[in-house]
PALUMRO-928770 format. One line per 5 residues: number of its first residue (from 1); their letters; for each residue x, y, z of C-alpha. Coordinates in steps of 0.05 Angstrom, whole numbers, plus 5000, padded with zeros to 4 digits. Example, Ala and Ser with C-alpha at 12.3 -4.5 7.8 and 13.67 -1.06 7.14 Angstrom:
! residues 2
1	as	5246,4910,5156; 5273,4979,5143
***
This chain:
! residues 567
1	xxxxx	1175,4566,7408; 1161,4496,7434; 1205,4508,7495; 1157,4568,7515; 1098,4526,7503
6	xxxxx	1125,4473,7550; 1146,4521,7601; 1078,4549,7600; 1046,4477,7608; 1094,4470,7669
11	xxxxx	1080,4540,7699; 1148,4561,7687; 1165,4629,7658; 1223,4655,7623; 1269,4710,7655
16	xxxxx	1251,4759,7603; 1175,4748,7616; 1180,4754,7692; 1161,4818,7721; 1195,4844,7780
21	xxxxx	1150,4845,7843; 1136,4916,7870; 1130,4891,7942; 1203,4875,7949; 1231,4821,7998
26	xxxxx	1217,4830,8070; 1281,4831,8120; 1272,4833,8194; 1334,4868,8220; 1352,4857,8287
31	xxxxx	1380,4913,8339; 1447,4883,8334; 1451,4902,8260; 1413,4963,8255; 1438,4992,8320
36	xxxxx	1374,5038,8339; 1378,5066,8410; 1309,5057,8437; 1318,5113,8489; 1309,5159,8429
41	xxxxx	1237,5139,8418; 1190,5186,8447; 1149,5152,8506; 1082,5170,8474; 1099,5140,8411
46	xxxxx	1117,5076,8451; 1046,5082,8486; 1008,5084,8419; 1047,5022,8393; 1036,4983,8454
51	xxxxx	0960,4994,8460; 0952,4980,8386; 0992,4911,8395; 0951,4898,8459; 0887,4903,8419
56	xxxxx	0912,4847,8369; 0940,4899,8310; 1005,4902,8278; 1034,4973,8297; 1104,4998,8276
61	xxxxx	1140,5070,8283; 1148,5088,8211; 1175,5140,8159; 1229,5190,8173; 1232,5175,8251
66	xxxxx	1262,5107,8229; 1309,5142,8188; 1328,5192,8236; 1339,5135,8292; 1386,5095,8242
71	xxxxx	1426,5161,8233; 1428,5168,8307; 1387,5234,8312; 1323,5244,8356; 1263,5250,8314
76	xxxxx	1221,5313,8322; 1161,5272,8302; 1134,5202,8308; 1085,5166,8259; 1057,5103,8272
81	xxxxx	1028,5053,8217; 0979,4999,8234; 0935,4946,8206; 0876,4975,8247; 0827,5022,8207
86	xxxxx	0818,5093,8224; 0756,5078,8266; 0785,5024,8303; 0845,5069,8321; 0799,5123,8347
91	xxxxx	0759,5074,8392; 0822,5051,8426; 0845,5125,8454; 0806,5173,8492; 0832,5237,8454
96	xxxxx	0837,5212,8378; 0813,5250,8319; 0805,5227,8243; 0824,5278,8195; 0829,5281,8122
101	xxxxx	0788,5257,8060; 0837,5234,8006; 0883,5203,8061; 0846,5193,8127; 0892,5190,8184
106	xxxxx	0884,5190,8263; 0912,5242,8308; 0925,5214,8378; 0932,5273,8427; 0971,5275,8494
111	xxxxx	0970,5335,8537; 0933,5400,8524; 0944,5470,8504; 1011,5490,8473; 1045,5432,8507
116	xxxxx	1006,5379,8473; 1038,5326,8430; 1008,5292,8372; 1024,5220,8345; 0997,5213,8273
121	xxxxx	0972,5144,8261; 0955,5118,8191; 0930,5051,8165; 0967,5006,8119; 0945,5025,8045
126	xxxxx	0939,4977,7987; 0985,4985,7931; 0948,5004,7865; 0982,5018,7799; 0958,5040,7734
131	xxxxx	0936,4970,7712; 0890,4967,7768; 0847,5024,7741; 0782,4984,7741; 0728,5000,7797
136	xxxxx	0753,4991,7863; 0700,4972,7922; 0752,4980,7978; 0735,4991,8049; 0733,5062,8058
141	xxxxx	0676,5093,8098; 0692,5163,8071; 0623,5196,8037; 0642,5264,8028; 0642,5301,7963
146	xxxxx	0675,5275,7901; 0712,5217,7934; 0640,5181,7949; 0630,5182,7876; 0698,5170,7854
151	xxxxx	0700,5101,7813; 0775,5094,7799; 0836,5087,7845; 0878,5120,7793; 0867,5161,7734
156	xxxxx	0897,5145,7658; 0960,5178,7675; 0967,5136,7737; 0955,5196,7783; 0927,5162,7851
161	xxxxx	0855,5187,7865; 0835,5146,7922; 0882,5126,7982; 0832,5099,8029; 0841,5031,8006
166	xxxxx	0869,4981,8062; 0923,4928,8049; 0981,4892,8078; 1044,4918,8102; 1082,4902,8040
171	xxxxx	1031,4939,7999; 1044,4996,8045; 1119,4998,8038; 1113,4992,7963; 1064,5056,7967
176	xxxxx	1114,5096,7995; 1164,5141,7959; 1236,5134,7978; 1267,5071,8006; 1294,5105,8071
181	xxxxx	1226,5121,8089; 1194,5057,8076; 1218,5019,8138; 1181,5001,8199; 1209,4994,8272
186	xxxxx	1176,4955,8324; 1203,4989,8396; 1181,4927,8435; 1219,4871,8393; 1269,4923,8371
191	xxxxx	1262,4894,8297; 1264,4937,8235; 1222,4911,8182; 1256,4932,8112; 1223,4913,8039
196	xxxxx	1268,4958,7999; 1338,4959,8022; 1323,5024,8064; 1381,5009,8115; 1434,4995,8058
201	xxxxx	1409,5068,8029; 1413,5100,8091; 1487,5078,8102; 1504,5098,8035; 1470,5164,8042
206	xxxxx	1426,5154,7979; 1361,5185,7966; 1323,5129,7917; 1260,5124,7892; 1223,5056,7907
211	xxxxx	1203,5028,7837; 1205,5067,7769; 1219,5141,7787; 1177,5170,7726; 1115,5130,7742
216	xxxxx	1120,5145,7818; 1113,5219,7799; 1056,5207,7759; 1019,5174,7812; 1028,5233,7859
221	xxxxx	1061,5295,7826; 1070,5325,7894; 1131,5275,7906; 1169,5321,7857; 1168,5373,7910
226	xxxxx	1177,5321,7968; 1240,5297,7934; 1270,5367,7935; 1253,5377,8009; 1279,5313,8031
231	xxxxx	1346,5325,7992; 1347,5396,8025; 1337,5370,8094; 1387,5311,8086; 1440,5353,8042
236	xxxxx	1475,5371,8106; 1488,5297,8128; 1515,5283,8054; 1456,5250,8017; 1449,5255,7948
241	xxxxx	1399,5232,7892; 1404,5162,7857; 1416,5175,7785; 1350,5143,7767; 1315,5180,7817
246	xxxxx	1339,5248,7797; 1337,5239,7717; 1260,5247,7706; 1250,5299,7762; 1255,5367,7726
251	xxxxx	1219,5334,7661; 1161,5314,7706; 1141,5389,7733; 1087,5393,7683; 1050,5340,7715
256	xxxxx	1038,5392,7773; 0987,5430,7731; 0934,5375,7754; 0951,5387,7827; 0903,5438,7862
261	xxxxx	0932,5502,7878; 0920,5495,7953; 0958,5431,7954; 1012,5466,7920; 1014,5523,7968
266	xxxxx	1014,5476,8026; 1076,5439,7998; 1111,5506,7982; 1106,5525,8060; 1133,5456,8079
271	xxxxx	1197,5473,8032; 1203,5544,8070; 1178,5526,8141; 1212,5461,8161; 1282,5491,8184
276	xxxxx	1316,5485,8112; 1292,5540,8069; 1358,5562,8046; 1376,5497,8028; 1310,5482,7993
281	xxxxx	1324,5546,7948; 1388,5520,7929; 1362,5451,7914; 1306,5472,7873; 1364,5514,7829
286	xxxxx	1408,5448,7832; 1355,5400,7799; 1328,5454,7749; 1262,5466,7786; 1272,5538,7798
291	xxxxx	1210,5563,7763; 1146,5526,7738; 1124,5495,7810; 1081,5552,7840; 1081,5621,7819
296	xxxxx	1097,5646,7886; 1153,5596,7898; 1186,5623,7838; 1185,5692,7871; 1217,5666,7929
301	xxxxx	1278,5629,7891; 1283,5695,7851; 1290,5738,7909; 1328,5690,7955; 1394,5723,7942
306	xxxxx	1368,5798,7960; 1393,5820,8028; 1323,5826,8057; 1292,5761,8038; 1356,5725,8049
311	xxxxx	1352,5749,8120; 1282,5730,8130; 1297,5658,8102; 1355,5654,8155; 1313,5680,8209
316	xxxxx	1259,5625,8193; 1313,5569,8194; 1336,5595,8262; 1270,5600,8294; 1253,5526,8272
321	xxxxx	1320,5504,8298; 1308,5534,8363; 1237,5501,8369; 1205,5571,8359; 1143,5580,8319
326	xxxxx	1138,5609,8250; 1084,5643,8210; 1077,5636,8136; 1046,5703,8138; 1114,5737,8161
331	xxxxx	1155,5703,8107; 1109,5718,8050; 1103,5787,8072; 1186,5794,8073; 1182,5761,8000
336	xxxxx	1131,5811,7973; 1157,5876,8013; 1195,5896,7951; 1127,5903,7910; 1092,5941,7966
341	xxxxx	1152,5989,7978; 1155,6002,7905; 1082,6014,7897; 1080,6058,7964; 1136,6101,7938
346	xxxxx	1109,6114,7874; 1042,6134,7900; 1076,6182,7950; 1118,6215,7899; 1059,6250,7863
351	xxxxx	1071,6284,7800; 1083,6362,7798; 1016,6399,7816; 0984,6344,7847; 0974,6331,7918
356	xxxxx	0999,6262,7945; 0953,6212,7978; 0961,6209,8057; 1015,6155,8076; 0969,6104,8099
361	xxxxx	0920,6109,8041; 0978,6102,7991; 1008,6038,8028; 0937,6007,8028; 0932,6017,7952
366	xxxxx	1003,5986,7945; 0982,5926,7987; 0919,5917,7947; 0964,5917,7879; 1014,5868,7907
371	xxxxx	0958,5821,7929; 0925,5824,7861; 0993,5814,7823; 1024,5758,7865; 0983,5727,7915
376	xxxxx	0917,5714,7871; 0867,5663,7903; 0910,5659,7959; 0882,5730,7981; 0820,5692,8008
381	xxxxx	0856,5647,8051; 0832,5686,8109; 0876,5696,8169; 0943,5691,8126; 0924,5747,8083
386	xxxxx	0900,5792,8140; 0965,5779,8178; 1005,5796,8116; 0964,5867,8114; 0973,5878,8188
391	xxxxx	1047,5874,8182; 1055,5916,8130; 1007,5970,8152; 1040,5969,8217; 1110,5992,8191
396	xxxxx	1091,6071,8185; 1064,6068,8256; 1137,6052,8283; 1154,6127,8261; 1109,6155,8312
401	xxxxx	1140,6151,8385; 1103,6208,8418; 1038,6215,8452; 0994,6150,8461; 1012,6114,8394
406	xxxxx	1073,6073,8420; 1033,6046,8477; 0968,6022,8435; 1015,5996,8381; 1055,5953,8428
411	xxxxx	0986,5919,8454; 0972,5901,8381; 0964,5820,8374; 1011,5825,8316; 1061,5873,8344
416	xxxxx	1117,5817,8354; 1110,5796,8277; 1111,5875,8257; 1172,5888,8299; 1210,5834,8270
421	xxxxx	1196,5859,8204; 1223,5928,8224; 1281,5895,8252; 1298,5864,8184; 1286,5930,8151
426	xxxxx	1340,5957,8199; 1392,5905,8186; 1389,5922,8114; 1398,5994,8121; 1322,6011,8103
431	xxxxx	1306,6047,8165; 1352,6072,8220; 1377,6020,8272; 1363,6068,8326; 1286,6063,8314
436	xxxxx	1292,5981,8321; 1335,5993,8381; 1284,6039,8409; 1224,5994,8403; 1264,5934,8424
441	xxxxx	1275,5969,8492; 1203,5996,8493; 1168,5935,8488; 1204,5900,8549; 1203,5962,8592
446	xxxxx	1159,5981,8650; 1105,6029,8647; 1148,6077,8681; 1206,6075,8635; 1160,6077,8576
451	xxxxx	1134,6142,8600; 1203,6169,8604; 1221,6145,8538; 1160,6176,8507; 1174,6243,8541
456	xxxxx	1249,6239,8522; 1228,6231,8449; 1182,6288,8447; 1231,6337,8476; 1281,6311,8424
461	xxxxx	1229,6320,8369; 1216,6394,8396; 1290,6409,8403; 1305,6390,8327; 1316,6452,8281
466	xxxxx	1264,6464,8226; 1195,6486,8221; 1161,6448,8279; 1083,6436,8284; 1047,6503,8309
471	xxxxx	1025,6496,8377; 0954,6524,8398; 0966,6576,8453; 0907,6565,8500; 0878,6630,8539
476	xxxxx	0900,6601,8606; 0973,6597,8581; 1025,6642,8606; 1046,6666,8539; 0977,6682,8511
481	xxxxx	0971,6750,8489; 0913,6771,8539; 0950,6744,8597; 1009,6786,8577; 0972,6851,8565
486	xxxxx	0930,6839,8622; 0995,6836,8671; 1023,6899,8632; 0959,6935,8650; 0957,6918,8720
491	xxxxx	1029,6947,8725; 1024,7003,8677; 0947,7018,8661; 0962,7082,8623; 1013,7054,8576
496	xxxxx	0986,7026,8512; 1001,6950,8490; 1016,6932,8421; 0971,6880,8395; 1008,6807,8390
501	xxxxx	1024,6790,8319; 1003,6719,8327; 0933,6740,8334; 0888,6773,8283; 0868,6838,8311
506	xxxxx	0795,6841,8321; 0789,6917,8328; 0750,6949,8270; 0721,7014,8251; 0647,7036,8249
511	xxxxx	0641,7003,8178; 0665,6937,8200; 0734,6947,8170; 0798,6927,8201; 0842,6984,8220
516	xxxxx	0853,7035,8275; 0819,7032,8340; 0763,7081,8361; 0794,7148,8389; 0744,7147,8441
521	xxxxx	0762,7080,8474; 0831,7070,8510; 0883,7031,8469; 0895,6977,8518; 0829,6947,8504
526	xxxxx	0839,6941,8428; 0831,6873,8396; 0837,6826,8462; 0770,6838,8499; 0803,6829,8565
531	xxxxx	0771,6827,8632; 0818,6886,8642; 0795,6932,8589; 0777,7000,8610; 0700,7024,8598
536	xxxxx	0691,7094,8571; 0647,7115,8632; 0683,7073,8689; 0748,7038,8694; 0716,6986,8743
541	xxxxx	0661,6964,8696; 0689,6900,8657; 0690,6906,8581; 0629,6882,8544; 0633,6827,8496
546	xxxxx	0650,6857,8426; 0605,6837,8369; 0634,6827,8304; 0596,6864,8248; 0593,6845,8175
551	xxxxx	0640,6877,8130; 0601,6929,8081; 0617,6935,8010; 0669,6989,7992; 0636,7060,7979
556	xxxxx	0573,7045,8016; 0574,7104,8068; 0626,7139,8109; 0616,7133,8182; 0574,7073,8190
561	xxxxx	0558,7071,8264; 0579,7068,8332; 0629,7014,8359; 0597,6951,8395; 0638,6966,8454
566	xx	0610,7033,8464; 0533,7011,8459
***
């Protein structure tokens, strides 16, 4: 008791009362130790760091780029952290844009169009824990929505509410989640600034959360999903969770209930579209998070072993690995296709005595049902929902390979996505491989070859056995009965021609009943009104147009009147 009082007077504190600093200890690691190859750094990132340092600010390459550089990999993206505020960063670059509200950053753009490169620049953030939940003035300049009226940096549970409060580099490092993502690389001095033993963990292939893991998950519950994503991404290199990081992971899932659905949806897409979709699904199962994160993600995990969905996940990973673009609408359309196909089939198989709806109408109803059951509020996300619908509605159109339909379909903006969907269906045996092969050839063929393919398909369809669609016989066709009878009348005008059974006989008796022709008129003119009909008075006069008379009720007189042709 007396010792504690004396220590307090002398400014000393016992080991048990000392609280570990959350900021760690700064280590400046030279190139001879970390071994980073500067040639792996993107020139644009070098330019951003150099410009900021020339203006008198601190600037470093930070995050996953430093981790990949330590592992000898060429990073795909480069992020820069600096002591300059977003407004100061924007003023140093010709094409720079401030984005975000909760977490304001700057995008510095190089190049134009699809070839552009973007370097993300963020300002050092202050470290705030639940003990600092008093009013914070900060120095943010955001004035939109709820952020401008929010008076606390964190809520009672420790969830961070305001991130636009600037601080020194050691605060920024403490705010980051994993030790391997909290290193700062200066490409000019080639020094790595390490506060939390990130280099050591990188060499040990360990994923370790900075500070107390349970507290960090409460600060930002999305870190739960990020932990799974990093583990999936680095599992191929042998990285594993630190025991203290893994222990509270699954039990913290209930914290995600307070996260906006839109943010969870975006995090789900990051899990599935960063090139490690299958690994992410396996990691979710391994840590016990296969359910409870986001309803649509639960469906993905549940169906990941189904052939069609598994092929879609593999195809997404392949495209990302090849540097090709991927669209969330395609992957989600694949995941929910089982629901759409089931509803479509049920509607087409109508009950006995009921007429089934048209195929397109039935498919549209099935799509609406799937959206209501699985997508929910995401159905209002504009282009995403429209693209999914277009991919699904395009599938019946692939069966039509005659006429002008193939030419109009291949010009659709979403044709490639619809065809890739068809190709996956063919791979699992849902449609014939020949159908996918035909469209693969058609889309890359010249106009002449396309015409030949459509003509060949038409001939093949006509040659197939079974009842075909009735062809309308035109009057000018050689097989039209009028033409056949006319030819016969020219050769043998005295010989009567039997009426063609394909046409309904137009000859009627005096009362308007269908029956035998008038005995006063030549048989060759019956029923056809041909230009070669023989008149009762002269053979050279053309036949007059027959007028069809209304049928009289049975029993109203006997002989009616004269035939219209004899007027």
